[in-house]
N, C-alpha and C positions, 0 to 999 in steps of 0.2 A: 884442193880444187875439186869441184863437182861439176858435172855436165848434164844438161838435159837437151837432147837433140841438137838445136843449133845455139844453145846458150851455155857458156861456161862462166862460172863465178870463181873468182880468187878472193878469199876472205882474208883480210889483214886489218886488225883492230877495227877502226870505224870506217874503213874503205873497202869497197867492193868493186872489182872490175869484172865486167861481162862483155862477152864478144857476141854480137848479134849479127848474123850473117857475116859481112866482112867489116862491120863497123865496131870497133872497140869503145865501150862506154865506161867511164869511171864513175862510180857513186861514192860520195863523200857523205857521211852521216854526221851532222853537227847541228848545233843550236843555231837558228836562223832569226833570233829575236830582233836583232838590229835591223835585218832585212825586211822584217815584218812579212815573212813568207813562210809557208809550209814546205816549199820546195823550189828549186830554181834550175833551169837548164842553160847551159853554155854551149851552143851548137858548135861554135868554132873550135872548142877544146874537147868536145864530146864528154862533157863533165856534167854530172847531175849532183846537186847538194839537196839532202833531205833532212828536215828537222825531225828528230827522234821522239819529240813531245806531242805524239799523236796517238789516237787509239789504233789498234791494229788494222782495222779497216780503212781508216783515213790514211794510214802510212801506206798500205797497198795502193790505194787509190792515188796517192801523190807520186808514188814510184812510177805507176803506169802512165800518169799525166806527163810527167817530165820526160820519160823515155819516149812517149809519142812525139814530143817536141823535137828530140833528137833525130829519131827515125823518119819522121815526116815533117820537116821544117816549113813546108808550104801550106800545111792544113790550117784552116782558120781555128781560133780559140774555141769557136762554137763546136767544131767538128771534133777537136781533141777532147772537149768536155764530153761530148756524146759518146765517143768511142771509149774514153776512160771509164765512164759509169757502166757501159755495157760489159767491158772486160773485167772490171772489179766485181761486178755482181756474180758473173760466171765463175771466175776464180774462187771467190768467197763461198759461193754455194758448193763448190767442190771440196770445201774443207780447209782452205789455206788459212794458216795462222803462223805468226812469227814464232820461231822457236828460240831466237836469241835476240835479246833486246840490247841495243848499243847504249 
């Protein structure tokens, strides 16, 4: 387990659980070819699924996008995309890179 301020991650094979504020979000990394999606969020289950077959920056962007859907379910898709891009650019410029690929 590792923690950064309000976020804790539990790594377990292709599954990551993170606690954001009081909302526990489970992230499953699996191929989503049949779903024809890079990621998907299931708000009622606090579950995010991410396809690993993306570039590092696309993967980061998808994780942010789907997390925003869980945390702010009333935001429009347009606002989700706008915030996703801003957050991804900032985090990428700070040097984020995946150090383990699933």
